[in-house]
C-alpha positions in Angstrom: 162.9 123.9 142.8 166.0 121.6 142.7 165.9 118.8 140.1 164.5 115.4 141.0 167.3 112.9 141.7 166.5 109.8 139.6 168.3 106.4 139.6 167.8 104.0 136.7 167.8 100.2 137.1 168.8 98.0 134.1 171.0 100.8 132.8 172.7 98.7 130.2 169.5 97.5 128.6 167.5 99.1 125.8 164.9 100.5 128.1 167.4 101.6 130.6 169.4 103.5 128.0 166.2 105.2 126.8 165.3 106.2 130.4 168.8 107.6 130.9 168.4 109.7 127.8 165.1 111.0 129.0 166.4 112.0 132.3 169.4 113.8 130.8 167.1 115.7 128.4 164.8 116.8 131.3 165.8 120.0 133.0 163.8 119.1 136.1 165.5 115.8 136.6 169.1 114.7 137.4 170.7 111.3 137.0 171.9 110.2 140.4 172.6 106.6 139.9 172.6 103.7 137.4 172.2 100.0 138.2 172.8 96.8 136.3 173.4 93.2 137.1 176.8 91.7 137.9 178.6 90.7 134.7 176.9 93.4 132.6 179.3 94.9 130.1 178.0 98.3 131.1 179.4 98.1 134.6 181.9 100.8 135.7 181.3 102.7 132.5 179.7 106.2 132.4 175.9 105.8 132.2 175.8 108.2 129.2 178.5 106.4 127.2 176.0 104.9 124.7 174.9 108.4 123.8 178.4 109.9 123.8 177.7 111.9 126.9 179.7 112.2 130.1 177.3 112.1 133.1 179.7 111.5 135.9 177.6 108.6 137.0 179.0 105.1 136.5 176.9 102.0 136.2 177.2 99.8 139.3 175.9 96.5 140.6 176.1 97.8 144.2 172.5 98.7 145.1 173.5 100.9 148.0 176.0 102.8 145.9 173.6 103.2 142.9 170.7 104.4 145.1 172.6 106.6 147.4 171.0 110.1 147.3 168.3 109.1 144.9 164.7 110.3 145.4 163.1 108.0 142.8 164.2 104.7 141.2 162.8 103.8 137.8 162.9 100.1 137.4 162.2 98.1 134.1 164.0 94.9 134.9 162.9 91.4 136.0 160.6 90.5 138.9 163.3 89.1 141.1 165.6 92.1 140.5 162.8 94.6 141.2 162.0 93.0 144.5 165.6 93.1 145.5 165.8 96.7 144.6 162.6 97.5 146.7 164.3 96.2 149.8 167.1 98.6 149.5 164.8 101.5 148.4 162.8 101.0 151.6 166.0 101.0 153.6 167.2 104.3 152.0 163.8 106.0 151.6 163.8 105.9 147.8 160.4 106.0 146.1 160.0 103.7 143.1 158.4 103.6 139.7 158.0 100.0 138.6 157.5 99.2 134.9 158.6 95.6 135.2 156.1 93.0 134.1 155.7 89.2 134.7 155.0 89.3 138.4 153.2 86.5 140.1 150.3 87.2 142.4 152.5 86.6 145.4 155.1 89.0 144.1 152.5 91.7 143.4 151.4 91.2 147.1 155.0 91.9 148.1 155.0 95.2 146.1 151.7 96.2 147.8 153.2 95.5 151.2 156.3 97.6 150.3 154.1 100.4 149.2 152.6 100.7 152.7 155.9 102.0 153.8 157.2 103.7 150.6 155.3 105.5 147.9 155.3 103.4 144.7 153.9 103.8 141.2 153.3 100.3 139.7 151.9 99.9 136.2 152.1 97.2 133.5 152.6 100.0 131.0 153.9 103.5 131.5 152.7 104.8 128.2 150.3 107.7 128.5 148.4 106.5 125.4 147.9 103.0 126.8 146.6 104.3 130.1 144.1 106.5 128.2 143.1 103.4 126.2 142.4 101.5 129.5 139.8 104.1 130.3 138.3 103.8 126.8 138.1 100.0 127.2 136.3 100.3 130.4 133.8 102.7 128.9 133.3 100.5 125.8 132.8 97.3 127.8 130.2 99.0 129.9 128.4 100.6 126.9 128.4 97.6 124.6 127.4 95.1 127.2 127.6 91.3 127.3 126.3 90.8 123.7 129.8 91.6 122.3 132.6 89.0 122.5 136.0 90.4 123.6 139.3 89.4 122.2 142.7 90.9 123.1 145.6 90.5 120.6 149.1 91.6 121.5 152.4 91.7 119.6 155.9 92.1 120.9 159.5 91.6 119.8 161.1 88.1 119.9 163.1 88.8 123.0 160.1 89.3 125.3 160.0 86.5 127.9 156.4 86.7 129.3 153.1 86.2 127.6 150.5 87.5 127.4 152.1 90.9 128.0 151.5 92.7 131.3 149.7 95.4 129.3 147.4 92.8 127.7 146.6 91.4 131.1 145.9 94.8 132.5 143.5 95.4 129.7 141.8 92.1 130.4 141.5 93.0 134.1 139.8 96.3 133.2 137.4 94.6 130.8 136.6 91.8 133.3 135.9 94.3 136.1 133.6 96.3 133.8 131.6 93.1 133.3 131.6 92.3 137.0 133.9 89.3 136.7 137.6 88.4 136.8 140.2 87.0 134.4 140.6 84.0 136.6 137.0 83.2 136.0 136.6 84.2 132.3 140.1 84.6 130.7 140.9 82.2 127.8 144.7 82.1 127.2 145.1 79.1 124.9 143.1 77.6 122.0 144.2 74.4 120.3 142.5 71.5 118.6 138.7 70.9 119.0 137.8 73.7 121.4 134.1 73.8 120.9 132.1 77.0 120.6 133.2 80.1 122.3 132.1 80.3 126.0 129.7 83.3 126.5 131.3 86.0 128.5 134.9 84.8 128.0 137.8 87.2 127.3 140.2 85.7 124.8 143.9 86.4 124.4 146.2 85.9 121.4 150.0 86.5 121.5 152.4 87.3 118.6 156.2 87.3 119.1 158.6 88.3 116.4 161.2 90.6 115.1 161.6 94.0 116.8 157.9 94.8 117.4 158.0 97.3 120.3 154.4 96.8 121.4 151.0 96.6 119.8 147.6 95.9 121.5 144.2 95.6 119.9 141.0 94.9 121.7 138.1 93.7 119.5 134.5 93.9 120.6 132.7 91.5 118.2 129.0 91.8 117.9 126.3 90.7 115.5 127.0 92.5 112.2 129.7 94.8 113.5 133.1 94.9 115.3 134.6 97.7 117.3 138.4 97.8 117.7 140.4 100.0 120.1 144.2 99.8 119.4 147.5 101.2 120.5 150.8 100.8 118.6 154.2 101.9 119.9 156.7 103.1 117.4 159.3 103.9 120.0 160.1 103.2 123.7 160.2 107.0 124.2 156.6 107.0 125.2 157.3 104.6 128.1 160.2 106.8 129.2 158.0 109.9 129.1 155.3 108.3 131.2 157.9 107.0 133.7 159.3 110.5 134.2 155.7 111.8 134.8 155.4 109.1 137.4 158.7 110.1 139.0 157.5 113.7 139.2 154.2 112.5 140.7 156.1 110.6 143.5 158.5 113.5 144.1 155.6 115.9 144.6 154.0 113.7 147.3 154.4 115.0 150.9 157.3 113.6 152.9 156.5 110.4 154.6 153.4 109.7 152.4 153.3 106.1 151.3 150.9 104.3 149.0 150.6 102.2 145.9 149.6 104.2 142.9 149.0 103.5 139.2 149.3 105.6 136.1 145.6 106.5 136.4 146.7 108.4 139.5 149.6 110.0 137.8 147.5 111.1 134.9 144.5 112.0 137.0 142.3 109.4 135.2 141.0 107.7 138.3 
């Protein structure tokens, strides 16, 4: 079977470079394109320069050039950039793995509309471990019941621009659904001053930003006389790259012409 032709968005960034390394190390994948924004110092350089490797693929800001011949685009950029990429992916028939976070409800609706024409994997976190944790959270919320207060604590590096993290929100959505509610109805995202007692059934969020923390998420189920914690800590972005390639393989294996919006639960057969 020929290798999967993969293009990487945000090729000059930390995650983009990690994804390029992962593609180059995978015998069943081939780097077909590398994209970055106009003005990026990575433009017109070999996509493997950071690793001292010659790939023959130069980083470009021209979407049509960077996506030409690709089967799958892996995109960890910004919401506006991702949506611009999707338009060209639809035009060229390129399937997309989206790891970008910080989308508004309207932007998520645009992704869902795109997926009706082109198969797309969209997840707030591509880590295999995090997605297994989502399943554990659902099971814990169902088993422990409403007598346990739920708090979500997340920590990331000082450069992260959205809060709470997309992963924390995904965890909150799973927890809320297990309790038959929504984050809009029961999520608590700020506490300051005289807040009064905790509202029964609420799901609280706390955010830490500092240093070079890659990503840590802890969910606490606080009951009378005991506390259950389920946590995930990332020590490297390599786990996100590994999950992204698994998503790319999932998309490449779908029948020609098959569209749909998929999550990592589909990729990992956790649904």
